[in-house]
C-alpha positions, 0 to 999 in steps of 0.5 A: 609510491608504495602500494600500501599508501592510503590516499586522502579522499580528494585523490580517491574522488578524482580517480572515480570522477575520471572512471565515470567519464570513461577513462581507463583504470591505468590512465586514471591511476597515472593522472592522480599519481597512485599505483594501479594496485591501490586504485584497484583496491579502491574499486574492489571496496566500492563494488557494483561496477561492471569493468572491462578486463585488461591493461586498458580496462575501464567501465564496460558501459563507457562514460556515464552522464552526470545528469539523466535527461528528462529525469527528476531523479538524483544527479551527480550534483545531488550525490556530491552534496550527499557525499560531502555531508555524509562525511561530515556526519549529517543525518539523512533528514538534514541532507534531504532538506538541503537538496530539496528531497524527501529524506527517504530518497536520501536514506535509500540512496546512501543505503543502496550505493555505499561501498563494501567498506560502508563509504559513499562516493558520488561518482560511484553512486552515479555509475551504479545507478546508471548500470542498474537502469541499463540492465534489462529486468525480467518482469515478475508477472511473466511467471504464469504461476504468479500471474495465476495467483494474482488473478485468482486473488483479485477475482476474490476482491483482494487489492494489489497491495494485499496480494503483494503483502500475502505473497511476501508472507507466503513465499518469503523464500521464493522471490519469483513468487513475489511482486510489488503492488505497483507492478500489478497496477502497471500490468493493468494500466501501462501499455506494454506491461500487460501480463494479467487479464485485460479485464482484471481492472474491473476487480479493483474497487474503483473499476476504472479502465484508466488510472487517474489521480485521486480527487474529491469524491462527491458526497451523497445525501445525508438525509434528514437531521436527528434532533434528539439522536445520540451524537458521535461525540457522545460515544464511550471513549473506548470506541476510539482506540479499537482495543475493546470489541463490540463497537460497530459501524453501519451503512447501506450500499445502494443499488440501481436507481436507489431501488435496492440496497444491502445493509453493512455492519463492521466491527471496529476492532476485528473488521468482521462484517455482517450483511443485511438482506433487504430483498424488498424496500429499505425502509426504516422498518426493514432495516431495523428488522434485519439489523436486530435479527443479525446482531442477536446472533452474536454474544451480548458482549460483542454488541455494545454500540452502532454508529450510522449516518443520518439516513432516513432508514435509521429513524427507528433507532430507539427500537434497535437500541431497546432490542439489542441493549446497545447504544446507537450513535450518529455521525455529524452531517456530511461526515462519512469519514467518521465511520471510516472502517465501514466506508473502507469495507463498503469500498471492498464490497463493491467488488461484488456489488457494482455501482448501478447494479440491481442488488435485489437479485442477491439472495440471503445465501449469496450475502452469507457467501460474500460476507464469508469471503470478505471475513476470510480475507487477510488484513494488513491492519490485523497483521495479515490475520483475517476478521473471522479468525479475530472474531472466533477468538472473541467469541471463544473468550466470551463463551 
């Protein structure tokens, strides 16, 4: 049979099935009746398989199982369906529904395991996946420079996700200085994967020593109702899309036994944060005084509305409205998600203001320093710019 003969897909599939089962290239070629030079060409285009050299050379790893015991990952049957449907021109989303998987799983499978000629072959994909799983991989956080960067960033309140994004942007040319957020979590929580400080989990917003599934969070006391107060549904429509700056969300972070508190205000478009120093009690009078003093430092164009929960600390809202010439609106009862920007910011601030701690120990200067750290933190929602950078742009435009 001439070496240039182009075998149909069925012959090629049978050949790779034999290779996966540990048969040598010479014997597999003989069984399907195709020249070995032709099958070696198939293997060259498939790529990604480690082979033993010599006349009787085959897979270096030996036979590859069709199913990985105890795994819910794709097996050979799934890959056979993907192969057939790809040849028929089906889209990844359609194939995913047929095998009961997410379409991203199918899309990644095809992308990772197709050959150099762009074709996807099920047995080749099974071999390549098996060999990737066998090879020992160096754990990125064994790099002391990378581990130090991660620890310093988390000490400043950065989340693992943010650390990963900034590393990718800053060290795009150096893979040794990049790590996924999941690897950081594994180093903190998975036994035998710890390359970071053992106490670093305390820097996470949850401060959990164990990783637990997300569940329902208990709702706090929403306080008394405001009969005549402006409702969130009455806010200007421009507040919702964040395109227009000057719309703020606020709340209190409560300290130990409810005796101390710090006020937080976040601008929706820039995520710029102001902290209200409440050294004594956090009565309506003190909250109003602190809010008016802080927000009067901003240009008038950047103070248009404030949205707050219906807590007793805001009963002097008419005074705040008059002093700032800004609307004050209130969320529906038991609906903190309606001021989600502020909720997320308060979660970040718990890095410094731990639950159950005495917040009265923080001075006004302390709060300024913490707010500055948070406002200099890159944000994925701002394309890794910082709230301070965005606010400076707005202030310059207003001037």
